[in-house]
C-alpha positions as CSV (number, residue, x, y, z in Angstrom):
1,M,12.1,-5.2,0.2
2,I,10.5,-2.0,1.5
3,L,7.4,-1.0,-0.5
4,M,5.2,2.1,-0.4
5,K,2.8,0.3,2.0
6,D,5.8,0.0,4.5
7,I,6.5,3.7,4.5
8,V,4.9,5.5,7.5
9,R,2.7,8.5,6.5
10,D,2.4,12.0,7.9
11,G,0.3,11.9,11.0
12,D,2.1,8.9,12.5
13,K,3.7,9.7,15.9
14,V,7.0,8.1,15.0
15,L,7.7,10.9,12.5
16,R,7.5,13.5,15.3
17,K,9.8,11.7,17.8
18,Q,13.4,12.3,18.5
19,A,15.1,9.1,17.2
20,N,17.3,7.0,19.4
21,K,21.1,6.8,18.9
22,V,22.2,3.6,17.2
23,K,24.6,1.3,19.2
24,F,27.6,-0.5,17.7
25,P,28.3,-3.1,16.7
26,L,25.0,-3.1,14.8
27,S,22.5,-5.8,15.6
28,D,21.4,-8.1,12.8
29,E,18.1,-6.2,12.7
30,D,19.9,-2.9,12.2
31,K,22.2,-4.3,9.6
32,Q,19.1,-5.5,7.7
33,L,17.4,-2.1,8.1
34,A,20.4,-0.3,6.7
35,K,20.4,-2.7,3.7
36,D,16.7,-2.3,3.2
37,L,16.8,1.5,3.3
38,M,19.5,1.7,0.7
39,E,17.8,-1.0,-1.5
40,Y,14.6,1.1,-1.6
41,L,16.5,4.0,-3.0
42,E,18.4,2.0,-5.5
43,V,15.3,0.2,-6.8
44,S,13.2,3.4,-6.8
45,Q,15.8,5.2,-9.0
46,D,15.6,2.5,-11.6
47,P,12.6,3.6,-13.8
48,K,11.6,0.0,-14.8
49,L,11.9,-1.4,-11.2
50,C,10.2,1.7,-9.8
51,A,7.2,1.1,-12.0
52,K,7.2,-2.7,-11.4
53,Y,7.0,-2.3,-7.6
54,K,4.8,0.9,-7.8
55,L,7.4,3.0,-5.8
56,R,7.9,6.7,-5.6
57,A,11.4,7.6,-6.5
58,G,13.5,8.8,-3.6
59,V,17.0,10.1,-2.8
60,G,16.8,9.6,1.0
61,L,14.9,7.4,3.4
62,A,15.2,7.6,7.2
63,A,14.5,4.8,9.7
64,P,11.5,6.6,11.3
65,Q,9.9,6.6,7.9
66,V,9.6,2.8,8.1
67,G,8.5,3.0,11.8
68,V,11.9,2.5,13.4
69,S,12.9,5.4,15.8
70,E,16.6,5.2,15.3
71,M,19.2,7.6,14.0
72,M,19.8,6.0,10.6
73,A,19.1,7.1,7.1
74,S,20.1,6.1,3.6
75,V,21.1,8.7,1.1
76,L,21.6,8.1,-2.6
77,V,22.0,11.3,-4.6
78,P,22.6,10.3,-8.3
79,N,24.8,12.2,-10.6
80,D,21.8,12.1,-13.0
81,F,18.7,10.0,-13.1
82,E,19.8,8.1,-16.2
83,G,22.4,6.3,-14.0
84,H,25.5,7.9,-15.5
85,G,28.5,8.5,-13.4
86,E,29.2,7.9,-9.7
87,P,26.5,9.2,-7.3
88,L,27.2,12.6,-5.8
89,F,26.7,11.0,-2.4
90,K,25.7,7.4,-1.4
91,D,25.9,6.0,2.1
92,V,23.8,4.9,5.1
93,I,24.4,7.6,7.6
94,I,24.1,6.5,11.3
95,N,24.1,8.9,14.3
96,P,24.7,11.9,11.9
97,V,25.6,15.3,13.2
98,I,26.0,18.5,11.2
99,V,29.2,19.9,12.7
100,S,29.3,23.1,10.6
101,S,27.1,24.8,8.1
102,S,27.4,27.8,5.8
103,L,25.7,31.1,6.3
104,Q,24.7,31.0,2.6
105,R,21.3,29.4,2.2
106,C,19.9,27.4,-0.6
107,A,16.5,26.0,-1.6
108,L,15.2,23.7,-4.3
109,T,13.4,25.7,-7.0
110,E,10.5,23.3,-7.0
111,G,10.3,22.9,-3.3
112,E,10.9,19.6,-1.4
113,G,8.8,16.4,-1.2
114,C,8.8,13.4,1.1
115,L,8.0,9.8,0.7
116,S,6.0,10.1,4.0
117,V,4.0,13.1,2.8
118,D,1.4,12.2,0.1
119,K,0.5,15.8,-0.9
120,D,2.4,18.6,-2.5
121,I,3.1,21.4,0.0
122,P,4.3,24.4,-2.0
123,G,7.0,26.7,-0.6
124,Y,10.8,27.2,-0.3
125,I,12.7,25.4,2.4
126,H,15.8,27.4,3.1
127,R,18.7,25.2,4.2
128,S,22.4,25.7,4.5
129,A,24.1,25.6,1.1
130,R,27.2,23.7,2.5
131,I,27.5,21.5,5.5
132,T,30.1,19.4,7.2
133,L,28.6,16.1,8.2
134,K,29.9,13.6,10.7
135,Y,28.4,10.1,10.9
136,Q,29.1,6.4,11.3
137,D,28.7,3.9,8.5
138,V,27.3,0.4,8.9
139,N,30.7,-0.9,10.1
140,G,30.9,1.8,12.8
141,E,33.6,3.8,11.0
142,E,33.4,7.5,11.5
143,H,33.2,9.8,8.4
144,K,33.4,13.5,8.1
145,V,32.3,14.9,4.7
146,R,31.7,18.3,3.2
147,L,28.6,18.5,1.1
148,K,27.1,21.3,-0.9
149,N,23.9,22.1,-2.7
150,Y,21.6,19.2,-3.5
151,P,23.5,16.5,-1.5
152,A,23.6,18.9,1.5
153,I,19.8,19.6,1.1
154,V,19.0,15.8,1.0
155,C,21.1,15.1,4.1
156,Q,19.6,18.0,6.1
157,H,16.1,16.7,5.1
158,E,16.9,13.2,6.3
159,I,18.5,14.4,9.5
160,D,15.4,16.4,10.2
161,H,13.5,13.1,10.2
162,L,15.7,11.9,13.0
163,H,14.7,14.8,15.1
164,G,10.9,14.7,14.4
165,T,10.9,17.5,11.8
166,L,9.2,17.4,8.5
167,F,10.2,19.5,5.5
168,Y,7.1,21.7,5.6
169,D,7.8,22.8,9.1
170,H,10.5,25.1,7.5
171,I,8.1,26.8,5.1
172,D,7.2,30.4,6.0
173,K,3.4,30.1,6.5
174,E,2.8,33.8,5.8
175,N,4.9,33.9,2.6
176,P,5.8,30.4,1.4
177,F,7.8,31.7,-1.5
178,S,9.8,34.3,0.4
179,K,13.5,34.5,-0.6
180,V,16.5,35.1,1.6
181,D,19.1,37.6,0.5
182,N,21.9,35.1,-0.1
183,D,19.7,32.3,-1.4
184,L,21.1,30.0,-4.0
185,F,18.5,28.1,-5.9
186,V,19.2,24.5,-6.8
187,E,17.4,22.8,-9.8
């Protein structure tokens, strides 16, 4: 099981590298990595298990964050954090590509955080409010999904990791709380 000690922290070179495309069929190592990435999210979103293993709750975890420079990330966006209802989005996304995105922008009202960044970095991260995402799952099957608001933000954040970008790279250094005309704010 992935623990906080296994998560690479800001400053490690792997977080700034362009990740390698994943080949199919998946190797046993890649299958285990996919399972471990998702397991971290599932355990971290259970308050009792999260406390037991001293984890930080997460909704996404990319392979570079555990030191593996491959285009793979797990995403688990819950319907709510009490475990009610089906997740808004749950999958291991492999070789993901955003094939289209909306002109409308959105940002989280409280800013973004990252399991690899130990400090709060205030500011808005303006992202596309809607995206069409193409990716492969662990079986190599291709998926094309439309996501909006929070699930779209999470996927864009994780895909950034695969290209060596961290969330705070998007913050306007001069005016971190600047708003864009068509911004939609997501709680």
